[in-house]
N, CA, C and O atoms as a CHARMM CRD file, in Angstrom:
* protein
*
  344
    1    1 MET  N    -12.60700 -12.19300  25.96800 PROA 1      0.00000
    2    1 MET  CA   -12.29300 -10.79300  25.74700 PROA 1      0.00000
    3    1 MET  C    -10.82500 -10.64400  25.32800 PROA 1      0.00000
    4    1 MET  O    -10.48400  -9.78900  24.51100 PROA 1      0.00000
    5    2 ALA  N     -9.96600 -11.49200  25.90300 PROA 2      0.00000
    6    2 ALA  CA    -8.55000 -11.42700  25.53300 PROA 2      0.00000
    7    2 ALA  C     -8.37500 -11.65200  24.03200 PROA 2      0.00000
    8    2 ALA  O     -7.63100 -10.92300  23.37700 PROA 2      0.00000
    9    3 ASN  N     -9.05800 -12.65700  23.49000 PROA 3      0.00000
   10    3 ASN  CA    -8.94600 -12.93800  22.05700 PROA 3      0.00000
   11    3 ASN  C     -9.51900 -11.79400  21.22800 PROA 3      0.00000
   12    3 ASN  O     -8.94000 -11.42500  20.20600 PROA 3      0.00000
   13    4 LYS  N    -10.64500 -11.23100  21.65100 PROA 4      0.00000
   14    4 LYS  CA   -11.26400 -10.14000  20.90000 PROA 4      0.00000
   15    4 LYS  C    -10.36100  -8.91200  20.86600 PROA 4      0.00000
   16    4 LYS  O    -10.38600  -8.14200  19.90600 PROA 4      0.00000
   17    5 LEU  N     -9.55600  -8.73100  21.92800 PROA 5      0.00000
   18    5 LEU  CA    -8.63300  -7.59800  21.99400 PROA 5      0.00000
   19    5 LEU  C     -7.22700  -7.96000  21.52000 PROA 5      0.00000
   20    5 LEU  O     -6.34300  -7.10500  21.47500 PROA 5      0.00000
   21    6 GLY  N     -7.02600  -9.22800  21.16800 PROA 6      0.00000
   22    6 GLY  CA    -5.72400  -9.65800  20.65300 PROA 6      0.00000
   23    6 GLY  C     -4.63300  -9.68000  21.70800 PROA 6      0.00000
   24    6 GLY  O     -3.45300  -9.52400  21.39400 PROA 6      0.00000
   25    7 LEU  N     -5.02800  -9.87400  22.96000 PROA 7      0.00000
   26    7 LEU  CA    -4.05700  -9.88100  24.05500 PROA 7      0.00000
   27    7 LEU  C     -3.98600 -11.25500  24.70200 PROA 7      0.00000
   28    7 LEU  O     -4.90500 -12.06500  24.57100 PROA 7      0.00000
   29    8 ASP  N     -2.90100 -11.50600  25.39100 PROA 8      0.00000
   30    8 ASP  CA    -2.74600 -12.72800  26.17800 PROA 8      0.00000
   31    8 ASP  C     -3.63600 -12.60600  27.40300 PROA 8      0.00000
   32    8 ASP  O     -3.68900 -11.55000  28.03400 PROA 8      0.00000
   33    9 ALA  N     -4.32900 -13.67400  27.73800 PROA 9      0.00000
   34    9 ALA  CA    -5.24600 -13.64900  28.88500 PROA 9      0.00000
   35    9 ALA  C     -4.51500 -13.36300  30.19200 PROA 9      0.00000
   36    9 ALA  O     -5.14000 -12.94000  31.16500 PROA 9      0.00000
   37   10 GLN  N     -3.21500 -13.58300  30.23100 PROA 10     0.00000
   38   10 GLN  CA    -2.42400 -13.33100  31.43600 PROA 10     0.00000
   39   10 GLN  C     -1.88600 -11.89700  31.49500 PROA 10     0.00000
   40   10 GLN  O     -1.27200 -11.50700  32.48800 PROA 10     0.00000
   41   11 ASP  N     -2.11300 -11.11800  30.44400 PROA 11     0.00000
   42   11 ASP  CA    -1.62300  -9.73100  30.40600 PROA 11     0.00000
   43   11 ASP  C     -2.27900  -8.93100  31.52500 PROA 11     0.00000
   44   11 ASP  O     -3.50400  -8.90000  31.63600 PROA 11     0.00000
   45   12 SER  N     -1.48300  -8.30100  32.33300 PROA 12     0.00000
   46   12 SER  CA    -2.00300  -7.55900  33.49400 PROA 12     0.00000
   47   12 SER  C     -2.83200  -6.33800  33.07900 PROA 12     0.00000
   48   12 SER  O     -3.61800  -5.83200  33.88000 PROA 12     0.00000
   49   13 SER  N     -2.67300  -5.86600  31.86800 PROA 13     0.00000
   50   13 SER  CA    -3.41400  -4.69300  31.39200 PROA 13     0.00000
   51   13 SER  C     -4.77300  -5.05100  30.79700 PROA 13     0.00000
   52   13 SER  O     -5.59000  -4.17000  30.53300 PROA 13     0.00000
   53   14 LEU  N     -5.01400  -6.34800  30.58800 PROA 14     0.00000
   54   14 LEU  CA    -6.24800  -6.78700  29.92900 PROA 14     0.00000
   55   14 LEU  C     -7.50000  -6.30300  30.65100 PROA 14     0.00000
   56   14 LEU  O     -8.39000  -5.73500  30.01800 PROA 14     0.00000
   57   15 LYS  N     -7.58600  -6.51400  31.94800 PROA 15     0.00000
   58   15 LYS  CA    -8.78400  -6.13600  32.68500 PROA 15     0.00000
   59   15 LYS  C     -9.02700  -4.63500  32.61500 PROA 15     0.00000
   60   15 LYS  O    -10.16000  -4.19600  32.41800 PROA 15     0.00000
   61   16 GLU  N     -7.97900  -3.85700  32.77300 PROA 16     0.00000
   62   16 GLU  CA    -8.13100  -2.39600  32.74600 PROA 16     0.00000
   63   16 GLU  C     -8.64800  -1.91400  31.39300 PROA 16     0.00000
   64   16 GLU  O     -9.58400  -1.11700  31.34000 PROA 16     0.00000
   65   17 ILE  N     -8.05600  -2.38500  30.31100 PROA 17     0.00000
   66   17 ILE  CA    -8.46500  -1.93000  28.97600 PROA 17     0.00000
   67   17 ILE  C     -9.85800  -2.44300  28.64100 PROA 17     0.00000
   68   17 ILE  O    -10.65600  -1.72200  28.04300 PROA 17     0.00000
   69   18 ALA  N    -10.16000  -3.69000  29.02300 PROA 18     0.00000
   70   18 ALA  CA   -11.48700  -4.25300  28.76200 PROA 18     0.00000
   71   18 ALA  C    -12.54900  -3.49200  29.54800 PROA 18     0.00000
   72   18 ALA  O    -13.61800  -3.19300  29.01500 PROA 18     0.00000
   73   19 ASP  N    -12.26600  -3.17800  30.80300 PROA 19     0.00000
   74   19 ASP  CA   -13.22300  -2.42200  31.61400 PROA 19     0.00000
   75   19 ASP  C    -13.49400  -1.04500  31.01900 PROA 19     0.00000
   76   19 ASP  O    -14.64300  -0.61000  30.93900 PROA 19     0.00000
   77   20 LYS  N    -12.43400  -0.36400  30.60300 PROA 20     0.00000
   78   20 LYS  CA   -12.60200   0.96400  29.99000 PROA 20     0.00000
   79   20 LYS  C    -13.44600   0.87400  28.72100 PROA 20     0.00000
   80   20 LYS  O    -14.32800   1.70000  28.48700 PROA 20     0.00000
   81   21 LEU  N    -13.16400  -0.13900  27.91000 PROA 21     0.00000
   82   21 LEU  CA   -13.90600  -0.30300  26.65900 PROA 21     0.00000
   83   21 LEU  C    -15.37900  -0.60800  26.93200 PROA 21     0.00000
   84   21 LEU  O    -16.26100  -0.03300  26.29300 PROA 21     0.00000
   85   22 LEU  N    -15.64300  -1.49800  27.86700 PROA 22     0.00000
   86   22 LEU  CA   -17.03400  -1.85400  28.17400 PROA 22     0.00000
   87   22 LEU  C    -17.80400  -0.66300  28.77100 PROA 22     0.00000
   88   22 LEU  O    -18.98100  -0.47300  28.46500 PROA 22     0.00000
   89   23 LEU  N    -17.15300   0.12200  29.60500 PROA 23     0.00000
   90   23 LEU  CA   -17.80000   1.33200  30.13900 PROA 23     0.00000
   91   23 LEU  C    -18.09700   2.32300  29.02600 PROA 23     0.00000
   92   23 LEU  O    -19.16000   2.94300  28.99900 PROA 23     0.00000
   93   24 TRP  N    -17.14400   2.46800  28.10300 PROA 24     0.00000
   94   24 TRP  CA   -17.34700   3.37500  26.97300 PROA 24     0.00000
   95   24 TRP  C    -18.50100   2.88100  26.10300 PROA 24     0.00000
   96   24 TRP  O    -19.34100   3.67500  25.67900 PROA 24     0.00000
   97   25 LEU  N    -18.54800   1.57500  25.83500 PROA 25     0.00000
   98   25 LEU  CA   -19.64000   1.00100  25.03900 PROA 25     0.00000
   99   25 LEU  C    -20.99400   1.32400  25.66600 PROA 25     0.00000
  100   25 LEU  O    -21.93000   1.72400  24.97300 PROA 25     0.00000
  101   26 GLU  N    -21.08600   1.15000  26.96900 PROA 26     0.00000
  102   26 GLU  CA   -22.34000   1.41600  27.66800 PROA 26     0.00000
  103   26 GLU  C    -22.68800   2.89800  27.61500 PROA 26     0.00000
  104   26 GLU  O    -23.82900   3.26700  27.33600 PROA 26     0.00000
  105   27 LYS  N    -21.71400   3.73000  27.88000 PROA 27     0.00000
  106   27 LYS  CA   -21.93300   5.18400  27.88700 PROA 27     0.00000
  107   27 LYS  C    -22.39500   5.70600  26.51900 PROA 27     0.00000
  108   27 LYS  O    -23.31100   6.52300  26.42700 PROA 27     0.00000
  109   28 MET  N    -21.74500   5.22000  25.47400 PROA 28     0.00000
  110   28 MET  CA   -22.03100   5.71800  24.12500 PROA 28     0.00000
  111   28 MET  C    -23.18500   4.97900  23.44800 PROA 28     0.00000
  112   28 MET  O    -23.75400   5.47200  22.47400 PROA 28     0.00000
  113   29 GLY  N    -23.52800   3.80400  23.96100 PROA 29     0.00000
  114   29 GLY  CA   -24.55400   3.00000  23.30100 PROA 29     0.00000
  115   29 GLY  C    -24.07900   2.50100  21.94500 PROA 29     0.00000
  116   29 GLY  O    -24.87900   2.27900  21.03600 PROA 29     0.00000
  117   30 ALA  N    -22.78300   2.33100  21.82200 PROA 30     0.00000
  118   30 ALA  CA   -22.18800   1.91000  20.54500 PROA 30     0.00000
  119   30 ALA  C    -22.45900   0.42900  20.29200 PROA 30     0.00000
  120   30 ALA  O    -22.64900  -0.35000  21.22600 PROA 30     0.00000
  121   31 ASP  N    -22.47300   0.06200  19.03200 PROA 31     0.00000
  122   31 ASP  CA   -22.67800  -1.32200  18.63300 PROA 31     0.00000
  123   31 ASP  C    -21.44900  -2.15600  19.01900 PROA 31     0.00000
  124   31 ASP  O    -20.31800  -1.78900  18.69800 PROA 31     0.00000
  125   32 TYR  N    -21.67800  -3.26500  19.70100 PROA 32     0.00000
  126   32 TYR  CA   -20.61300  -4.12800  20.19900 PROA 32     0.00000
  127   32 TYR  C    -19.73500  -4.65000  19.06500 PROA 32     0.00000
  128   32 TYR  O    -18.51100  -4.51900  19.10700 PROA 32     0.00000
  129   33 THR  N    -20.36000  -5.23600  18.06400 PROA 33     0.00000
  130   33 THR  CA   -19.61400  -5.81100  16.93700 PROA 33     0.00000
  131   33 THR  C    -18.83900  -4.74300  16.18400 PROA 33     0.00000
  132   33 THR  O    -17.65500  -4.91900  15.89500 PROA 33     0.00000
  133   34 ASN  N    -19.49500  -3.64300  15.86500 PROA 34     0.00000
  134   34 ASN  CA   -18.82800  -2.58100  15.11300 PROA 34     0.00000
  135   34 ASN  C    -17.67600  -1.95900  15.89100 PROA 34     0.00000
  136   34 ASN  O    -16.69000  -1.52200  15.29800 PROA 34     0.00000
  137   35 THR  N    -17.79400  -1.91600  17.20700 PROA 35     0.00000
  138   35 THR  CA   -16.72300  -1.35400  18.02100 PROA 35     0.00000
  139   35 THR  C    -15.44800  -2.17200  17.88600 PROA 35     0.00000
  140   35 THR  O    -14.36400  -1.61100  17.73000 PROA 35     0.00000
  141   36 PHE  N    -15.57000  -3.49200  17.94400 PROA 36     0.00000
  142   36 PHE  CA   -14.38400  -4.33300  17.80200 PROA 36     0.00000
  143   36 PHE  C    -13.83400  -4.26100  16.38100 PROA 36     0.00000
  144   36 PHE  O    -12.62000  -4.33000  16.18400 PROA 36     0.00000
  145   37 LEU  N    -14.70900  -4.12500  15.39800 PROA 37     0.00000
  146   37 LEU  CA   -14.22800  -3.94700  14.02100 PROA 37     0.00000
  147   37 LEU  C    -13.50400  -2.61900  13.87500 PROA 37     0.00000
  148   37 LEU  O    -12.51100  -2.52800  13.15400 PROA 37     0.00000
  149   38 ALA  N    -13.98700  -1.60000  14.54700 PROA 38     0.00000
  150   38 ALA  CA   -13.32000  -0.29600  14.51400 PROA 38     0.00000
  151   38 ALA  C    -11.94800  -0.37900  15.17800 PROA 38     0.00000
  152   38 ALA  O    -11.01000   0.29100  14.74500 PROA 38     0.00000
  153   39 LEU  N    -11.82700  -1.18300  16.20800 PROA 39     0.00000
  154   39 LEU  CA   -10.52500  -1.35000  16.86900 PROA 39     0.00000
  155   39 LEU  C     -9.49300  -1.95500  15.92800 PROA 39     0.00000
  156   39 LEU  O     -8.30900  -1.63000  16.01000 PROA 39     0.00000
  157   40 ILE  N     -9.93700  -2.83400  15.03500 PROA 40     0.00000
  158   40 ILE  CA    -8.98100  -3.44100  14.09600 PROA 40     0.00000
  159   40 ILE  C     -9.08300  -2.82400  12.70800 PROA 40     0.00000
  160   40 ILE  O     -8.52300  -3.33400  11.73800 PROA 40     0.00000
  161   41 GLU  N     -9.81500  -1.71200  12.63700 PROA 41     0.00000
  162   41 GLU  CA    -9.93100  -0.92400  11.40500 PROA 41     0.00000
  163   41 GLU  C    -10.47700  -1.71800  10.23100 PROA 41     0.00000
  164   41 GLU  O    -10.06100  -1.53100   9.08800 PROA 41     0.00000
  165   42 ARG  N    -11.42200  -2.61600  10.53400 PROA 42     0.00000
  166   42 ARG  CA   -12.11800  -3.34900   9.47500 PROA 42     0.00000
  167   42 ARG  C    -13.48200  -2.72200   9.21700 PROA 42     0.00000
  168   42 ARG  O    -14.29400  -3.28300   8.48100 PROA 42     0.00000
  169   43 LEU  N    -13.73100  -1.59000   9.80400 PROA 43     0.00000
  170   43 LEU  CA   -15.00700  -0.91100   9.67300 PROA 43     0.00000
  171   43 LEU  C    -14.73600   0.49200   9.15700 PROA 43     0.00000
  172   43 LEU  O    -13.96200   1.23100   9.76400 PROA 43     0.00000
  173   44 PRO  N    -15.36300   0.87500   8.03800 PROA 44     0.00000
  174   44 PRO  CA   -15.19000   2.25900   7.59300 PROA 44     0.00000
  175   44 PRO  C    -15.71600   3.19700   8.69100 PROA 44     0.00000
  176   44 PRO  O    -16.86000   3.07000   9.12900 PROA 44     0.00000
  177   45 LEU  N    -14.89000   4.11300   9.11800 PROA 45     0.00000
  178   45 LEU  CA   -15.24900   4.97500  10.23800 PROA 45     0.00000
  179   45 LEU  C    -16.11300   6.14900   9.80100 PROA 45     0.00000
  180   45 LEU  O    -15.72300   7.30800   9.94700 PROA 45     0.00000
  181   46 GLN  N    -17.28300   5.84200   9.26700 PROA 46     0.00000
  182   46 GLN  CA   -18.23200   6.87300   8.87500 PROA 46     0.00000
  183   46 GLN  C    -19.04100   7.33300  10.07700 PROA 46     0.00000
  184   46 GLN  O    -19.64800   8.40400  10.05900 PROA 46     0.00000
  185   47 ASP  N    -19.04400   6.51700  11.11200 PROA 47     0.00000
  186   47 ASP  CA   -19.79800   6.81300  12.32500 PROA 47     0.00000
  187   47 ASP  C    -18.90900   7.64500  13.25000 PROA 47     0.00000
  188   47 ASP  O    -17.83500   7.19500  13.65000 PROA 47     0.00000
  189   48 ASN  N    -19.34800   8.84100  13.58700 PROA 48     0.00000
  190   48 ASN  CA   -18.55200   9.72200  14.44400 PROA 48     0.00000
  191   48 ASN  C    -18.33500   9.15500  15.83500 PROA 48     0.00000
  192   48 ASN  O    -17.47900   9.63900  16.57600 PROA 48     0.00000
  193   49 THR  N    -19.09700   8.14100  16.19700 PROA 49     0.00000
  194   49 THR  CA   -18.91100   7.49600  17.49800 PROA 49     0.00000
  195   49 THR  C    -17.46900   7.06000  17.67100 PROA 49     0.00000
  196   49 THR  O    -16.91000   7.17200  18.76200 PROA 49     0.00000
  197   50 TYR  N    -16.86300   6.56400  16.60300 PROA 50     0.00000
  198   50 TYR  CA   -15.51600   6.01500  16.68100 PROA 50     0.00000
  199   50 TYR  C    -14.43600   7.07500  16.49100 PROA 50     0.00000
  200   50 TYR  O    -13.25000   6.75100  16.44000 PROA 50     0.00000
  201   51 ASN  N    -14.83700   8.33100  16.38500 PROA 51     0.00000
  202   51 ASN  CA   -13.89800   9.44900  16.39200 PROA 51     0.00000
  203   51 ASN  C    -13.90100  10.13000  17.75300 PROA 51     0.00000
  204   51 ASN  O    -13.23200  11.14500  17.95100 PROA 51     0.00000
  205   52 ASP  N    -14.65300   9.56900  18.68600 PROA 52     0.00000
  206   52 ASP  CA   -14.73000  10.09300  20.04500 PROA 52     0.00000
  207   52 ASP  C    -13.34000  10.03000  20.68500 PROA 52     0.00000
  208   52 ASP  O    -12.67600   8.99600  20.60300 PROA 52     0.00000
  209   53 PRO  N    -12.89200  11.10700  21.31300 PROA 53     0.00000
  210   53 PRO  CA   -11.55100  11.11000  21.92300 PROA 53     0.00000
  211   53 PRO  C    -11.33200   9.99300  22.94700 PROA 53     0.00000
  212   53 PRO  O    -10.22700   9.46300  23.05700 PROA 53     0.00000
  213   54 GLU  N    -12.36700   9.63800  23.68700 PROA 54     0.00000
  214   54 GLU  CA   -12.22700   8.56700  24.67600 PROA 54     0.00000
  215   54 GLU  C    -11.99600   7.21800  23.99200 PROA 54     0.00000
  216   54 GLU  O    -11.17700   6.41800  24.44400 PROA 54     0.00000
  217   55 PHE  N    -12.73000   6.96900  22.88800 PROA 55     0.00000
  218   55 PHE  CA   -12.52700   5.72400  22.14000 PROA 55     0.00000
  219   55 PHE  C    -11.12400   5.68700  21.55500 PROA 55     0.00000
  220   55 PHE  O    -10.44200   4.66400  21.62000 PROA 55     0.00000
  221   56 LEU  N    -10.69800   6.80600  20.98300 PROA 56     0.00000
  222   56 LEU  CA    -9.36300   6.85600  20.38100 PROA 56     0.00000
  223   56 LEU  C     -8.27000   6.64600  21.43300 PROA 56     0.00000
  224   56 LEU  O     -7.23900   6.04000  21.14200 PROA 56     0.00000
  225   57 ALA  N     -8.48900   7.14100  22.64700 PROA 57     0.00000
  226   57 ALA  CA    -7.52600   6.92800  23.73600 PROA 57     0.00000
  227   57 ALA  C     -7.47200   5.44600  24.11600 PROA 57     0.00000
  228   57 ALA  O     -6.39500   4.90400  24.35900 PROA 57     0.00000
  229   58 ILE  N     -8.63100   4.80000  24.16600 PROA 58     0.00000
  230   58 ILE  CA    -8.68200   3.36300  24.46600 PROA 58     0.00000
  231   58 ILE  C     -7.96600   2.58700  23.36000 PROA 58     0.00000
  232   58 ILE  O     -7.19000   1.67100  23.63500 PROA 58     0.00000
  233   59 LYS  N     -8.23100   2.95600  22.12800 PROA 59     0.00000
  234   59 LYS  CA    -7.60100   2.27900  20.99100 PROA 59     0.00000
  235   59 LYS  C     -6.07700   2.46200  21.03300 PROA 59     0.00000
  236   59 LYS  O     -5.33000   1.51100  20.80300 PROA 59     0.00000
  237   60 ASN  N     -5.62500   3.67200  21.32400 PROA 60     0.00000
  238   60 ASN  CA    -4.18400   3.92000  21.41700 PROA 60     0.00000
  239   60 ASN  C     -3.55300   3.12700  22.55400 PROA 60     0.00000
  240   60 ASN  O     -2.45200   2.59500  22.40700 PROA 60     0.00000
  241   61 ALA  N     -4.24800   3.04600  23.69100 PROA 61     0.00000
  242   61 ALA  CA    -3.74200   2.27100  24.83000 PROA 61     0.00000
  243   61 ALA  C     -3.65500   0.79100  24.46700 PROA 61     0.00000
  244   61 ALA  O     -2.70200   0.10700  24.84200 PROA 61     0.00000
  245   62 LEU  N     -4.64900   0.30600  23.73800 PROA 62     0.00000
  246   62 LEU  CA    -4.63200  -1.09200  23.29300 PROA 62     0.00000
  247   62 LEU  C     -3.44000  -1.33800  22.37800 PROA 62     0.00000
  248   62 LEU  O     -2.70700  -2.31000  22.56200 PROA 62     0.00000
  249   63 TYR  N     -3.24300  -0.46900  21.39600 PROA 63     0.00000
  250   63 TYR  CA    -2.16400  -0.68000  20.43900 PROA 63     0.00000
  251   63 TYR  C     -0.79300  -0.48600  21.06400 PROA 63     0.00000
  252   63 TYR  O      0.19900  -0.98500  20.53400 PROA 63     0.00000
  253   64 ALA  N     -0.71700   0.22600  22.17300 PROA 64     0.00000
  254   64 ALA  CA     0.54600   0.35300  22.90400 PROA 64     0.00000
  255   64 ALA  C      0.95200  -0.99200  23.51000 PROA 64     0.00000
  256   64 ALA  O      2.12400  -1.21500  23.81300 PROA 64     0.00000
  257   65 LEU  N     -0.02100  -1.87900  23.68200 PROA 65     0.00000
  258   65 LEU  CA     0.23800  -3.22200  24.21400 PROA 65     0.00000
  259   65 LEU  C      0.58900  -4.22400  23.11500 PROA 65     0.00000
  260   65 LEU  O      0.78600  -5.40600  23.39500 PROA 65     0.00000
  261   66 ALA  N      0.66700  -3.75900  21.86700 PROA 66     0.00000
  262   66 ALA  CA     1.00500  -4.58900  20.70800 PROA 66     0.00000
  263   66 ALA  C      0.09200  -5.80800  20.58800 PROA 66     0.00000
  264   66 ALA  O      0.55500  -6.94300  20.70000 PROA 66     0.00000
  265   67 PRO  N     -1.21700  -5.57400  20.35700 PROA 67     0.00000
  266   67 PRO  CA    -2.13200  -6.71000  20.23700 PROA 67     0.00000
  267   67 PRO  C     -1.86400  -7.52000  18.97200 PROA 67     0.00000
  268   67 PRO  O     -1.31400  -7.01300  17.99500 PROA 67     0.00000
  269   68 ASP  N     -2.25900  -8.76800  19.01300 PROA 68     0.00000
  270   68 ASP  CA    -2.14800  -9.65500  17.85600 PROA 68     0.00000
  271   68 ASP  C     -3.35800  -9.37900  16.96300 PROA 68     0.00000
  272   68 ASP  O     -4.45500  -9.86400  17.24200 PROA 68     0.00000
  273   69 THR  N     -3.16900  -8.60700  15.89900 PROA 69     0.00000
  274   69 THR  CA    -4.28800  -8.21200  15.04500 PROA 69     0.00000
  275   69 THR  C     -4.86900  -9.39300  14.27300 PROA 69     0.00000
  276   69 THR  O     -6.04200  -9.37200  13.90000 PROA 69     0.00000
  277   70 THR  N     -4.05700 -10.42200  14.03200 PROA 70     0.00000
  278   70 THR  CA    -4.58500 -11.62300  13.38100 PROA 70     0.00000
  279   70 THR  C     -5.56800 -12.32000  14.30900 PROA 70     0.00000
  280   70 THR  O     -6.63300 -12.75700  13.87400 PROA 70     0.00000
  281   71 LEU  N     -5.21900 -12.42400  15.58100 PROA 71     0.00000
  282   71 LEU  CA    -6.10400 -13.01300  16.57600 PROA 71     0.00000
  283   71 LEU  C     -7.38500 -12.18200  16.70700 PROA 71     0.00000
  284   71 LEU  O     -8.48000 -12.72900  16.83300 PROA 71     0.00000
  285   72 MET  N     -7.23200 -10.86200  16.67700 PROA 72     0.00000
  286   72 MET  CA    -8.40200  -9.98000  16.73900 PROA 72     0.00000
  287   72 MET  C     -9.32800 -10.23600  15.54900 PROA 72     0.00000
  288   72 MET  O    -10.54200 -10.35800  15.71500 PROA 72     0.00000
  289   73 ALA  N     -8.75300 -10.31500  14.36200 PROA 73     0.00000
  290   73 ALA  CA    -9.55500 -10.52200  13.14700 PROA 73     0.00000
  291   73 ALA  C    -10.28000 -11.86500  13.19200 PROA 73     0.00000
  292   73 ALA  O    -11.41900 -11.96800  12.73500 PROA 73     0.00000
  293   74 GLN  N     -9.63800 -12.88200  13.73300 PROA 74     0.00000
  294   74 GLN  CA   -10.25100 -14.20900  13.82000 PROA 74     0.00000
  295   74 GLN  C    -11.41000 -14.23900  14.81200 PROA 74     0.00000
  296   74 GLN  O    -12.32200 -15.05300  14.66900 PROA 74     0.00000
  297   75 ASN  N    -11.38700 -13.37600  15.79900 PROA 75     0.00000
  298   75 ASN  CA   -12.38600 -13.39400  16.86800 PROA 75     0.00000
  299   75 ASN  C    -13.39700 -12.26400  16.79500 PROA 75     0.00000
  300   75 ASN  O    -14.22400 -12.11100  17.69400 PROA 75     0.00000
  301   76 ASN  N    -13.34100 -11.47400  15.73600 PROA 76     0.00000
  302   76 ASN  CA   -14.27800 -10.37100  15.54600 PROA 76     0.00000
  303   76 ASN  C    -14.82200 -10.41300  14.12400 PROA 76     0.00000
  304   76 ASN  O    -14.37800  -9.65900  13.25900 PROA 76     0.00000
  305   77 PRO  N    -15.78200 -11.29300  13.89000 PROA 77     0.00000
  306   77 PRO  CA   -16.31400 -11.43900  12.52400 PROA 77     0.00000
  307   77 PRO  C    -17.01100 -10.16500  12.05200 PROA 77     0.00000
  308   77 PRO  O    -17.62600  -9.44000  12.83300 PROA 77     0.00000
  309   78 ALA  N    -16.89600  -9.92100  10.76800 PROA 78     0.00000
  310   78 ALA  CA   -17.50400  -8.72300  10.18700 PROA 78     0.00000
  311   78 ALA  C    -18.99600  -8.89700   9.96700 PROA 78     0.00000
  312   78 ALA  O    -19.72800  -7.90900   9.89700 PROA 78     0.00000
  313   79 PHE  N    -19.45700 -10.13200   9.85800 PROA 79     0.00000
  314   79 PHE  CA   -20.86700 -10.37600   9.60200 PROA 79     0.00000
  315   79 PHE  C    -21.46400 -11.21200  10.72300 PROA 79     0.00000
  316   79 PHE  O    -21.02800 -12.33600  10.97400 PROA 79     0.00000
  317   80 ILE  N    -22.44900 -10.66300  11.38200 PROA 80     0.00000
  318   80 ILE  CA   -23.12500 -11.32000  12.47700 PROA 80     0.00000
  319   80 ILE  C    -24.61000 -11.42300  12.10600 PROA 80     0.00000
  320   80 ILE  O    -25.23800 -10.40800  11.80400 PROA 80     0.00000
  321   81 PRO  N    -25.17400 -12.62900  12.12500 PROA 81     0.00000
  322   81 PRO  CA   -26.62400 -12.72000  11.85300 PROA 81     0.00000
  323   81 PRO  C    -27.41100 -11.98700  12.94500 PROA 81     0.00000
  324   81 PRO  O    -27.28400 -12.30400  14.12800 PROA 81     0.00000
  325   82 ARG  N    -28.18800 -11.04600  12.55500 PROA 82     0.00000
  326   82 ARG  CA   -29.00400 -10.28400  13.50900 PROA 82     0.00000
  327   82 ARG  C    -30.41000 -10.87100  13.52500 PROA 82     0.00000
  328   82 ARG  O    -30.92700 -11.25600  12.47600 PROA 82     0.00000
  329   83 ASN  N    -31.02600 -10.94400  14.67400 PROA 83     0.00000
  330   83 ASN  CA   -32.34400 -11.55100  14.80700 PROA 83     0.00000
  331   83 ASN  C    -33.36400 -10.92900  13.85100 PROA 83     0.00000
  332   83 ASN  O    -34.15600 -11.64900  13.24300 PROA 83     0.00000
  333   84 TYR  N    -33.35500  -9.62700  13.71300 PROA 84     0.00000
  334   84 TYR  CA   -34.35600  -8.99300  12.86500 PROA 84     0.00000
  335   84 TYR  C    -34.12800  -9.28900  11.38100 PROA 84     0.00000
  336   84 TYR  O    -35.05000  -9.15000  10.57700 PROA 84     0.00000
  337   85 ILE  N    -32.92100  -9.69300  11.01300 PROA 85     0.00000
  338   85 ILE  CA   -32.65100 -10.05300   9.62900 PROA 85     0.00000
  339   85 ILE  C    -32.94400 -11.54300   9.40300 PROA 85     0.00000
  340   85 ILE  O    -33.51800 -11.92400   8.38300 PROA 85     0.00000
  341   86 VAL  N    -32.54600 -12.36600  10.36000 PROA 86     0.00000
  342   86 VAL  CA   -32.74400 -13.80500  10.25400 PROA 86     0.00000
  343   86 VAL  C    -34.22400 -14.09000  10.25700 PROA 86     0.00000
  344   86 VAL  O    -34.62900 -15.25000  10.17600 PROA 86     0.00000
């Protein structure tokens, strides 16, 4: 999760931000892969899910921690083989 969020695994804020994000994912039923792409803005935000104020607050809190966006991009692929497609 640290790599997906671009944070150091020893960062004391990692658990809090990850927990908030996972709770939001469950609450909204948002797509896991697309959510991480939205965090690094590699996903066109046509889905109003990612304009949700709670998601934007989580994203702002993450960026306040100065995540490594290169690390995020390396650990959040844009294309995931889906079972129904494969």
